[in-house]
N, C-alpha and C positions, 0 to 999 in steps of 0.2 A: 712535330718532328724537328730535330735540330738540324742545323746546316751541315753538320758532319755526316748526317744520314741522307742528305739530299743529293740529287743529280744536278748537273749543269742545267740551267734554265733561264728563261727570260724573266726580268723583273721590271717594275715601274721605276722611273728615275728617282722618285721620292724614297722608295725602299732602298735603292742602291746608295743614295747619299746618306742614308741613316745607318749604313754598315759601320762597324767599329774600326778603330785605327789599324787593326791587323790586316785589313783589306787594302789592296792597291787598286787604283783606278787607271785604266788605259782608255784613250780616245782615238778613234780612227775615222777617216772620212772617205766617202766615195765622191770623187770629183767627176763631173760629166758635162758635156756640152752637145748641142744639136750639131749634127753632121749631115749636110744635104747630099753628099756624094753617093754614088752607086758603085759597088764592087762589080768589076767586069762590065760596067755600063748597064746592069740590070737588077742587081740586088741592093735594095736601099740600106744604107748604113744606119740611118735614123739618128743615132747618138754615138758619141765617143765616150767610153767609160774607162777610167784609169785604175789599174791595180799595179802591184809591184812584186818583183821577185825578191824575197827576203834572204837574209844571210843563212837561214836554215834550209833553204831550198823549197820552201812553201810559198804559195801566193797569198797575199794579204793586201790590205788597204794602208795607205800612208797614215802615220800617226805614231803614238807610243804612250809611255807612262806619264801621268801627271806628277810633277815634282812639288816639293813643299814650297818652293818659291813662286809657284803659279797661283794666282788669286782665285781661279775657278777652272772648271773642266775645259772650257773653251780657250782660255789663255794657254793652258798646257798643250792643247791640240794644235793651236796656231804656231806655237813655238816649235813643236815637233815637225809640222809641215815645212817650216822654214829650214830646219836642219836636214830634212830628207829630200826636199824638192827644190830648195834654193830660193833666190830672191824674187822669182816670178810670182810667188804666192803673196807678196807684199801688197799687190793691187786688190786683193779681196780678203775677207775675214769670215771665218766660219763662226756662226753665232748659235745661241740656244735655239733659235727658231729653225735651225737646220738639223736638230736632234731627231733621231728616229727610234732608237731602242737601246736596251742594256741587257747584257748576258752575264750570268755568273759562271765563273770557272771555280767550282767549290774547292777542289783539292789544292789548287794553286793560290786560293784566296785572292783572286783577281776578278774585278768586274769591268767588262769591256763595253764602252759606250760607242754607239755608231751614229754618224752624221752623214748627211747627203747635201752636197753643195753644187748648184747649177752654175756653170761658167759660160762665157761666150766662147766660141770656137777659137778666137784669137787668144784669149787668156789660157785656154787649155794647151794650145800649140806652144805658147811661151813657156809653160811649165815643162812640157816635154823637152823643149830645146835647151833649157837652162838646168835641168835636173842633173846632168853630168858634172856640173860645177858645185853641187850641193855638198855640205860638210860630210854627210853620211854616205855619199855615193861610192860604191865599191867596197863599202864596209858593211853597215847594217842593211843597206839597200843595194841590190845587184843590178837593178834596172827597172824601168817602167814597161808595162804591157797594156795593150788595149783589149777589152773583152769583145769577142766577135758576137755581135747581137743579131745573128741570123743562123739559119739552118740550111745547109746545102742540099742539093737534090737527092743525095744518097741518104739523107736523114740522119747522118752521123757527123759530117764535117760542120765546123762552126761552133756554136755554143755547146752542143752535146759533148764534143771532144774536149773542149776547154774545161768543162766541168769534171772531167776525169783526172785533172791535176790534183795534187795535194794542196789543201788550203789550211791556213792557220786558224785554230779556234772556230768561231762562228762565221768566218768570212764568207764561206760558200752560201750558207743560209741567208746572210745579210744581202749578198749579191742577188740571189733569186727573189727575195722579198722586194728589193728596190726595183728590179726589172718589172715585176708584176704591178706593184703599187703605183709606180710612176709611168707605167706603160712605155717603157723604153724599147720594147719590141711590140709588134702588132699583136693584139690580144688573141687572134686566131692562131698565130704562130706559137705563142706561149702555150695555148691549149694543147697543141700537138707535140709539145716538147717531152721527150722521154728523159727523165732525170735519173742518172746513174746513182747507185747506192753510195752513200757518203763513206769515204775512207776513214777508218778509226785511227787517228794519230794523236799522240800525246802533245798538248800544247807546249811550245818552247818558251821559257821565260826570257824576255829581253833583258839585256844588261841593266 
């Protein structure tokens, strides 16, 4: 079956890198850090996970398209992180070892690569504090948000409500996979999570 007949899907990195020159590569990263605090003194936060409100009103992860001047995927990703999050990201580097998955957006001829990077809480707080001074703040990026990694007593507040937002591309799926694979929430809590149906939204091409 040709790619024209295929639906969006996951691919191995080797398959993604073998795609022709008509395909554009985008890289995004989930940045997270341990957070020992408790909400209202009783709900463990466990981890702080960053996402951002994009220019198109959807939630996504920081990052963007790899350009011709970038020597590899990770160089492009780290350049995009500096542009979107500011100089606080200069103290760490997202590497190939942080790679998680790749998704094809067939109609757009875009392959989106996903990375996860664990920071210290101090590093993550510095990113949040300096992000308003970043080059793309207020333009491509409208602000950072933390993912609520808990479910309130009503069974709706917290992560279930957060997941009702509109997400760009595969970001919602990537978030859920990272939460489960990295045990960012208690496994018992994840097992009781009711996941709402995904909103069907056409991906927006970044400039």
